[in-house]
C-alpha positions as CSV (number, residue, x, y, z in Angstrom):
1,M,0.0,0.0,0.0
2,S,3.0,2.3,0.2
3,L,4.3,1.9,-3.3
4,D,2.8,5.1,-4.7
5,P,5.2,8.0,-4.2
6,A,4.5,10.6,-1.6
7,V,2.8,13.6,-3.0
8,R,3.7,16.1,-0.3
9,I,6.9,16.4,1.7
10,V,7.1,18.5,4.9
11,A,10.3,19.2,6.8
12,I,10.4,20.9,10.2
13,D,13.4,22.5,11.7
14,W,12.6,21.9,15.4
15,S,13.4,23.8,18.5
16,G,13.5,22.8,22.2
17,K,13.6,26.3,23.5
18,L,11.3,27.2,26.3
19,E,10.9,30.8,25.2
20,R,10.4,32.2,21.7
21,A,10.5,28.7,20.1
22,A,8.1,29.9,17.4
23,E,10.8,32.1,16.0
24,F,13.2,29.2,15.5
25,I,10.7,26.5,14.3
26,W,10.4,26.5,10.5
27,L,8.1,24.4,8.4
28,A,8.9,23.8,4.7
29,D,6.2,22.4,2.5
30,V,7.0,20.7,-0.9
31,L,4.0,19.7,-3.1
32,E,4.7,17.6,-6.1
33,G,8.3,18.6,-6.1
34,K,7.9,22.3,-5.7
35,L,8.6,24.3,-2.6
36,V,5.2,26.1,-1.9
37,S,5.7,27.4,1.6
38,L,8.4,28.2,4.1
39,E,7.2,29.6,7.4
40,N,8.0,30.1,11.1
41,G,5.9,31.6,13.8
42,R,4.3,28.4,15.2
43,N,5.2,26.9,18.6
44,R,5.7,23.1,18.9
45,E,2.0,22.4,19.4
46,Q,0.9,24.6,16.6
47,V,3.4,23.2,14.1
48,I,2.3,19.7,14.8
49,D,-1.3,20.8,14.3
50,A,-0.3,22.3,11.0
51,V,1.3,19.0,9.9
52,I,-1.9,17.1,10.9
53,A,-4.0,19.6,8.9
54,I,-1.7,19.2,5.8
55,A,-1.9,15.4,6.0
56,R,-5.7,15.6,6.3
57,R,-5.8,17.3,3.0
58,E,-3.2,15.1,1.4
59,P,-2.8,11.7,3.1
60,H,0.3,10.8,0.9
61,T,2.4,13.1,3.1
62,V,5.8,12.5,4.7
63,V,7.0,14.8,7.4
64,G,10.6,15.0,8.5
65,L,11.4,16.1,12.0
66,D,15.0,16.8,13.1
67,F,15.0,15.4,16.6
68,A,15.7,12.0,18.0
69,F,12.6,9.7,18.1
70,S,13.9,7.6,21.0
71,F,16.8,6.7,23.3
72,P,19.5,4.1,23.3
73,G,18.1,0.6,23.8
74,W,19.9,-0.1,27.0
75,W,18.3,2.9,28.7
76,C,14.9,2.1,27.4
77,A,15.3,-1.4,28.9
78,Q,16.5,0.0,32.1
79,Q,13.4,2.1,32.4
80,G,11.1,-0.8,31.5
81,W,10.0,0.6,28.2
82,R,9.3,-2.2,25.6
83,E,7.9,-0.1,22.8
84,T,8.2,3.5,21.7
85,R,4.8,4.6,22.7
86,E,5.8,3.9,26.3
87,V,8.9,6.1,25.7
88,W,6.9,9.0,24.3
89,G,4.3,8.7,27.0
90,A,7.0,8.8,29.7
91,M,8.5,12.0,28.1
92,A,5.1,13.6,28.1
93,I,4.8,13.0,31.8
94,D,8.4,13.3,33.1
95,G,10.4,14.9,30.3
96,E,10.6,18.4,31.9
97,R,11.8,16.9,35.2
98,L,14.5,15.0,33.5
99,L,15.7,18.1,31.7
100,H,15.7,20.1,34.8
101,A,17.5,17.5,36.9
102,C,20.0,16.6,34.2
103,E,21.0,13.5,36.1
104,P,23.0,10.6,34.4
105,P,22.8,9.5,31.7
106,F,21.9,13.1,30.7
107,W,24.6,15.8,30.7
108,G,25.4,19.2,29.3
109,R,24.3,21.5,32.1
110,P,26.9,23.3,34.2
111,D,28.9,20.9,36.3
112,K,27.1,17.9,34.7
113,R,29.7,15.8,33.2
114,N,29.4,13.1,30.6
115,D,30.8,9.8,32.1
116,L,29.2,7.5,29.6
117,P,31.4,5.3,27.4
118,R,30.9,6.1,23.7
119,G,28.9,2.9,23.0
120,R,26.3,3.9,25.5
121,R,25.9,7.6,24.5
122,Y,24.5,6.9,21.1
123,R,21.8,4.9,19.4
124,A,22.8,2.5,16.7
125,T,21.6,4.8,14.0
126,E,23.9,7.7,15.0
127,L,26.9,5.4,14.9
128,A,26.0,3.7,11.6
129,D,23.9,6.3,9.7
130,A,24.9,9.7,10.9
131,P,28.5,9.9,12.4
132,G,28.9,13.3,14.0
133,A,25.3,13.5,15.3
134,K,25.0,14.5,18.9
135,S,23.8,12.1,21.7
136,V,20.2,12.5,22.7
137,F,21.4,12.5,26.3
138,Q,23.3,15.8,25.7
139,V,20.8,18.5,26.8
140,G,23.2,21.5,26.9
141,G,26.2,22.9,25.0
142,A,26.8,23.6,21.3
143,G,24.7,21.6,19.0
144,A,22.9,19.7,21.7
145,V,19.8,17.8,20.5
146,G,18.6,16.3,23.8
147,T,16.3,19.1,24.9
148,G,14.5,19.4,21.6
149,S,14.2,15.6,21.4
150,V,12.7,15.2,24.9
151,R,10.3,18.0,24.2
152,G,9.5,16.6,20.8
153,M,8.8,12.9,21.7
154,K,5.3,13.6,23.2
155,H,4.3,15.1,19.9
156,L,5.2,11.8,18.2
157,L,2.6,10.2,20.4
158,T,0.1,12.8,19.1
159,L,1.0,12.0,15.5
160,A,0.7,8.2,16.1
161,E,-2.7,8.7,17.7
162,R,-3.8,10.7,14.6
163,G,-2.9,7.8,12.4
164,F,0.6,8.6,11.3
165,D,3.1,5.9,10.6
166,V,6.0,7.0,12.7
167,W,8.9,5.2,11.0
168,P,10.4,2.8,11.8
169,F,7.8,1.9,14.4
170,G,4.8,1.5,12.2
171,P,2.2,0.4,11.4
172,Q,3.1,1.0,7.8
173,G,0.8,3.4,6.0
174,W,0.0,7.1,5.3
175,P,0.7,9.7,6.4
176,R,4.3,9.1,7.6
177,A,6.8,10.8,9.9
178,V,10.5,10.2,9.7
179,E,13.5,11.3,11.8
180,I,15.9,13.4,9.8
181,Y,19.4,14.8,10.3
182,P,19.8,17.9,8.0
183,R,23.6,17.6,7.6
184,L,23.1,14.0,6.3
185,L,20.8,15.4,3.6
186,T,22.7,18.4,2.5
187,G,26.3,17.2,2.9
188,P,28.9,19.6,4.2
189,V,27.7,23.2,4.1
190,N,29.0,26.2,6.1
191,K,25.5,27.0,7.2
192,S,26.6,29.9,9.4
193,S,27.5,31.8,6.2
194,W,24.7,33.4,4.4
195,R,26.7,33.3,1.2
196,R,27.3,29.6,1.4
197,R,23.6,28.9,2.3
198,H,22.6,31.0,-0.7
199,E,25.0,29.3,-3.1
200,F,23.9,25.9,-2.0
201,L,20.2,26.6,-2.5
202,F,20.4,28.3,-5.9
203,D,23.0,25.9,-7.3
204,R,21.2,22.8,-6.1
205,F,17.6,23.8,-6.6
206,P,17.5,26.4,-9.5
207,G,14.0,25.4,-10.5
208,Q,12.5,26.3,-7.2
209,P,10.8,29.7,-6.5
210,A,13.5,32.3,-6.0
211,A,11.6,34.2,-3.3
212,L,11.4,31.1,-1.2
213,L,15.0,30.2,-1.7
214,E,16.0,33.7,-0.6
215,R,13.9,33.3,2.5
216,A,15.6,29.9,3.1
217,A,19.0,31.5,2.9
218,G,18.0,34.1,5.5
219,S,18.7,31.9,8.5
220,E,20.2,28.6,9.5
221,D,16.9,27.3,10.7
222,A,15.0,28.2,7.5
223,F,17.8,26.7,5.5
224,D,17.6,23.4,7.3
225,A,13.9,23.1,6.8
226,A,13.9,24.1,3.1
227,A,16.9,22.1,2.1
228,S,15.8,19.0,4.0
229,A,12.3,19.1,2.4
230,L,13.7,19.6,-1.1
231,V,16.2,16.7,-0.7
232,M,13.5,14.5,0.7
233,A,11.3,15.3,-2.3
234,E,14.1,14.0,-4.6
235,Y,13.7,10.6,-2.8
236,A,9.9,10.5,-2.6
237,V,9.7,6.9,-3.9
238,Q,12.2,5.7,-1.3
239,L,10.3,7.4,1.4
240,S,7.1,5.7,0.2
241,R,8.7,2.3,0.4
242,L,9.9,2.4,4.0
243,V,8.8,-0.6,6.1
244,P,8.8,-0.9,9.9
245,A,11.7,-2.4,11.8
246,D,10.8,-5.8,13.3
247,A,13.7,-6.2,15.7
248,P,16.1,-4.4,17.9
249,P,17.8,-2.0,17.9
250,H,15.8,0.1,15.5
251,A,12.4,-1.2,16.7
252,I,12.9,0.6,20.0
253,E,15.6,3.1,19.3
254,G,14.3,4.4,16.0
255,R,16.4,5.3,12.9
256,I,17.5,8.4,11.1
257,W,16.3,8.3,7.6
258,R,19.0,8.6,5.0
259,P,18.7,8.6,1.2
260,L,20.0,5.6,-0.7
261,S,21.4,5.6,-4.3
262,E,20.2,8.1,-6.8
263,P,17.1,10.4,-6.4
264,T,13.8,8.7,-7.3
265,G,11.3,11.4,-6.5
266,S,9.2,13.9,-8.3
267,S,11.8,16.8,-8.1
268,S,15.2,16.3,-9.6
269,R,18.3,18.2,-8.7
270,R,17.5,20.6,-11.5
271,G,13.9,21.2,-10.4
272,E,12.6,19.4,-13.5
């Protein structure tokens, strides 16, 4: 049932900030290979509501979210979580306390050291699919993803309850949500440089609306959302053929989606 290509691709550059998160959360919307919208101004709850509304209009939608969908399997087992809905439910109840306390295995706050061996800091997907990605346990410091992930997981429960296939946990179907890592999609880009962001977008996606590419070049967050959505659209067929994981580690830890082989979607590199 998932062989037809996705028609709509949405990518969200997420934020775990407590204040002014809406300024930093960007939603990019690609319809049949064309970037049609790039917006910020929604908080976490509002942007998830927007995704649900988009999928209601076009069920063949894939949304990419750039936060970790779960934790390393050893910690899930230690907490007694056997499936990811239990993980997400626990974060909905206890996530803020965990962030505030920053007790092991979490680290990143002042005077909170990381004493975990490398093999326990990361999920299998970070080690195999996205070298350089940060640990979900790191909740402070440059590039930390833990805070956004802990505050994002409860929204995965919302999406699942609304009928989304949260990959790789299933059940397989439409609409679908996948975990993304923007650097894995764009390759090396000095995204702190406006010039480099601008060059990448206009060289890679010349057929896309210039006004939206200019907006995407305007900030790192907008860039990540737009570039991720456009690259995902190039691989719409691959995204449509994803199947659930049926065994550890991915069945409990999740997996970062990464493109395989050549683009197979409705928008080529030249926007044709």
